[in-house]
C-alpha positions in Angstrom: 22.4 -13.6 -6.8 23.0 -9.8 -5.5 21.1 -9.0 -2.2 20.0 -5.7 -3.5 16.1 -5.5 -3.0 13.9 -4.6 -6.1 12.9 -0.8 -6.2 10.8 0.6 -9.1 11.1 4.0 -10.1 7.3 4.2 -11.3 4.4 5.4 -9.6 3.0 1.9 -10.1 4.2 -1.2 -8.6 5.9 -3.7 -11.3 5.0 -7.9 -10.7 8.6 -8.5 -11.3 9.5 -6.3 -8.3 7.0 -8.1 -5.8 8.2 -11.8 -7.4 11.9 -10.6 -6.7 11.0 -10.3 -3.2 10.7 -14.1 -3.0 14.0 -14.8 -3.0 15.2 -12.7 -0.1 13.2 -14.4 2.0 13.8 -18.3 1.8 14.6 -18.6 5.2 12.2 -16.5 6.8 9.0 -17.7 8.8 6.0 -15.7 10.2 5.9 -15.1 13.7 3.2 -16.0 16.2 0.7 -13.2 17.2 0.0 -14.0 20.7 3.9 -13.6 21.4 4.5 -10.5 19.5 1.5 -9.3 21.8 4.0 -9.7 24.6 7.4 -9.3 23.1 6.9 -9.3 19.6 8.7 -12.7 18.9 7.6 -16.4 18.7 5.9 -18.9 16.5 2.9 -20.7 16.1 3.6 -24.1 17.4 1.0 -26.1 19.6 2.6 -29.2 21.6 1.1 -32.4 20.6 2.5 -36.3 21.2 2.8 -37.7 17.7 5.2 -38.9 15.0 6.4 -37.6 11.9 6.7 -34.2 14.1 9.3 -32.0 15.2 11.2 -32.9 18.3 10.3 -30.6 21.3 11.8 -31.7 24.5 12.2 -34.8 26.4 9.7 -34.9 29.7 9.3 -38.0 32.5 6.5 -40.2 31.0 2.7 -39.7 32.0 -0.1 -42.3 31.7 -1.6 -42.0 28.5 1.6 -40.8 26.8 2.7 -43.3 23.7 5.2 -46.4 24.5 6.2 -45.8 21.0 7.9 -42.4 22.1 9.7 -43.9 25.3 13.2 -42.2 25.2 15.2 -45.5 26.5 18.8 -43.7 26.5 17.4 -41.2 28.9 15.3 -43.4 30.7 18.1 -45.9 31.4 20.2 -43.2 32.6 18.1 -41.6 35.2 16.3 -45.0 35.9 13.0 -42.9 35.1 10.7 -43.7 32.3 11.0 -40.4 30.1 8.9 -39.7 26.6 9.9 -37.4 24.1 7.3 -34.7 23.1 6.8 -33.4 19.7 5.3 -30.1 18.4 3.3 -29.9 14.9 2.2 -26.5 13.0 -1.4 -26.1 12.6 -2.6 -25.3 9.1 -3.5 -21.7 9.4 -3.8 -19.8 6.2 -2.8 -16.5 5.5 -4.8 -13.8 4.2 -3.7 -10.2 3.2 -6.0 -7.7 3.3 -4.1 -5.1 1.2 -5.5 -1.4 0.5 -4.8 0.0 -2.8 -7.5 3.2 -2.6 -6.5 6.7 -3.8 -6.1 8.0 -0.6 -3.0 6.0 -0.4 -1.6 7.4 -3.7 0.9 9.8 -1.9 4.4 9.6 -0.8 6.9 12.5 -0.5 9.9 10.0 -0.2 10.9 7.1 -1.9 7.5 5.8 -3.1 4.2 5.5 -2.7 1.7 3.9 0.2 0.0 1.8 -2.2 3.4 0.6 -3.2 4.6 0.1 0.3 1.2 -1.8 0.8 1.7 -4.0 -1.7 6.0 -4.6 -1.1 4.2 -5.5 2.3 1.8 -7.9 1.4 4.1 -9.7 -0.9 6.9 -10.5 1.3 4.1 -11.8 3.8 3.0 -13.7 0.8 6.3 -15.4 0.2 7.0 -15.9 3.6 3.7 -18.1 3.9 4.2 -19.9 1.0 7.8 -20.9 1.3 6.7 -22.9 4.8 4.1 -24.4 2.7 1.5 -22.2 3.8 -2.3 -21.8 1.8 -2.1 -18.4 0.7 -5.2 -15.7 -0.2 -6.8 -12.9 0.6 -8.7 -9.3 -0.4 -7.0 -6.6 -2.3 -9.6 -3.5 -2.9 -9.7 0.0 -3.8 -12.0 2.9 -4.5 -13.8 0.6 -7.1 -13.9 -2.9 -6.2 -13.0 -5.7 -3.5 -11.3 -8.6 -5.1 -11.1 -12.2 -2.9 -8.4 -14.3 -3.9 -9.2 -18.2 -2.0 -6.0 -19.0 -0.3 -4.1 -21.5 -1.9 -0.5 -23.4 -1.7 0.8 -22.0 -4.6 3.2 -19.5 -6.3 0.3 -19.0 -9.2 -2.4 -18.1 -6.5 0.3 -15.6 -5.0 0.8 -14.3 -8.3 -2.9 -14.0 -9.2 -3.1 -11.8 -5.6 -0.2 -9.5 -6.6 -1.6 -9.0 -10.2 -5.0 -8.2 -9.0 -3.5 -5.4 -6.4 -1.4 -3.8 -9.3 -4.6 -4.0 -11.7 -6.5 -2.3 -9.2 -3.3 0.3 -8.3 -3.3 1.2 -11.9 -6.8 2.3 -11.9 -5.5 4.9 -9.5 -4.9 8.4 -11.7 -4.6 10.9 -8.5 -4.9 11.1 -4.8 -8.5 11.8 -3.0 -10.0 12.1 0.0 -10.7 8.8 2.3 -13.2 6.8 0.9 -15.0 6.1 4.3 -16.7 2.6 2.9 -14.1 1.1 1.4 -12.4 -1.0 4.7 -16.1 -1.4 5.6 -16.7 -3.4 2.3 -13.5 -5.3 2.8 -13.9 -6.5 6.2 -17.4 -7.7 5.4 -16.7 -9.7 2.8 -13.4 -10.6 4.9 -16.2 -11.8 7.6 -17.9 -14.1 4.9 -15.2 -15.7 3.4 -13.1 -16.3 6.4 -12.5 -19.2 8.9 -11.7 -19.7 12.3 -7.8 -19.8 13.2 -6.9 -17.9 9.7 -3.9 -15.6 10.4 -5.0 -12.1 8.8 -2.6 -9.3 7.8 -4.4 -5.6 7.6 -2.3 -3.6 5.3 -2.8 0.1 4.5 -4.1 3.2 6.8 -5.4 1.8 9.8 -6.5 5.1 11.3 -9.5 5.4 8.3 -10.2 1.4 9.4 -10.8 2.4 12.9 -12.2 5.7 12.0 -14.8 3.6 9.6 -14.8 -0.1 10.1 -14.6 -0.6 14.0 -17.7 -2.7 14.2 -16.1 -5.2 11.6 -12.8 -5.2 13.3 -14.6 -6.2 16.6 -16.3 -9.3 14.7 -13.5 -10.4 13.1 -11.4 -10.2 15.9 -13.3 -13.1 17.8 -12.0 -16.0 15.9 -9.3 -15.0 13.9 -5.6 -14.0 14.8 -5.2 -10.3 13.0 -1.7 -7.9 12.7 -2.3 -4.4 11.5 0.1 -2.7 9.8 -0.1 0.9 8.9 1.6 2.2 6.0 2.4 5.9 6.6 4.7 8.9 4.7 6.6 11.3 6.7 5.0 14.2 5.3 1.6 13.0 7.4 3.9 13.5 10.6 6.0 16.1 10.2 5.5 19.7 8.4 8.6 20.7 6.8 9.9 24.5 6.8 8.8 25.5 3.5 7.6 29.2 4.2 3.4 29.2 3.4 1.5 26.4 1.9 -1.2 25.9 0.2 -2.5 22.6 1.0 -6.1 20.9 -0.3 -7.5 17.5 1.0 -7.0 16.1 -2.3 -6.9 17.3 -6.0 -10.3 17.3 -6.6 -10.8 19.6 -3.6 -11.1 23.1 -4.5 -10.7 24.4 -0.3 -7.3 25.7 0.2 -5.6 25.2 3.6 -2.4 27.8 3.7 -0.3 26.8 6.5 3.3 29.0 7.3 5.1 26.3 7.9 7.7 28.8 9.3 6.2 29.0 12.9 6.8 26.6 15.4 3.1 26.7 16.7 2.2 25.4 13.2 4.4 22.5 12.8 3.5 21.7 16.6 0.1 21.5 15.8 0.3 19.9 12.8 2.3 16.9 14.4 0.1 17.0 17.7 -2.8 16.2 15.2 -1.5 13.2 13.9 -0.1 12.1 17.2 -3.6 12.0 18.4 -5.3 10.3 15.6 -2.3 7.5 15.9 -2.8 7.3 19.9 -6.6 6.9 19.0 -5.7 4.4 16.8 -3.0 2.2 18.9 -5.8 2.5 21.8 -8.3 0.6 19.4 -5.8 -2.1 18.2 -4.7 -2.6 21.6 -8.2 -3.3 23.7 -8.7 -5.9 21.1 -5.3 -7.2 21.8 -4.3 -6.7 18.1 -0.6 -6.2 17.1 -0.4 -2.8 15.2 3.0 -1.7 13.8 3.8 1.3 11.2 5.9 1.2 8.1 6.9 4.7 6.5 7.5 5.1 2.6 11.1 5.9 3.0 11.7 2.1 4.8 12.9 -0.4 3.5 9.8 -3.1 3.8 11.8 -6.4 4.4 13.9 -4.8 7.4 11.0 -3.3 8.9 9.0 -6.5 8.9 12.1 -8.3 10.6 12.7 -5.1 12.8 9.3 -5.0 14.1 9.4 -8.7 14.5 7.1 -9.8 12.3 9.3 -12.3 10.8 12.1 -13.8 11.4 
């Protein structure tokens, strides 16, 4: 099998490309959110005594420990009773909230933001499923949000991806941000979510913060959340191309003219993005929610590894 990762030439995502990610993540697993906050690494393991669980360590016997777990070899060597400690992984379904709005139907390099958001969600879904976790979530665009209940099956992941592609294909051109889209998606998630779930928010986190902060605050109370902001380099840096006429969307008649040869113009453009991004970072930081950004030009699997979301 080739190590080359899938890359579609179409504006829209192809299911075959999203399925192909599955074979590149067989040995990967998710990192634990709490460790990500400190070191961007870790795993969601809880110390428990029990049988049929993964061995963790040997420690000195304490009253109440199961005598069946006594390590007789260490006990004989040290002349002190020692017991084995095991770990087990709690069942914590993975929920993916994937934005597919017209606002993301844009990209200056390699792929559109809609496609990159779906690439990231697909990888996280396959990683979770490969480690026997239930996977589901919400995919949404400007017209609707679709809830897929978490299940431990490839067919359920395929169903989630197919719904995302269908919503993506409903987009014909970019538009201004939909101020209600993230609100509706998170309100639906609040109704369906259960304590302890792992939730990945994938899309434009700036728009989420601007419009759906109250819902985000409620969701945080009993859920491990990780936010993944999808961006394009053109949103950060203005290229030196002379006078540029820009609109907020294809449906807007209002033109904004910028002289990109002027360093002052380019600096102001970059500063505006930085200010918005800094505000977004502050909101997520106060909520203790890990926040990373992945560009449309970046390879999605390697980016997730570099950000230590998976290992």
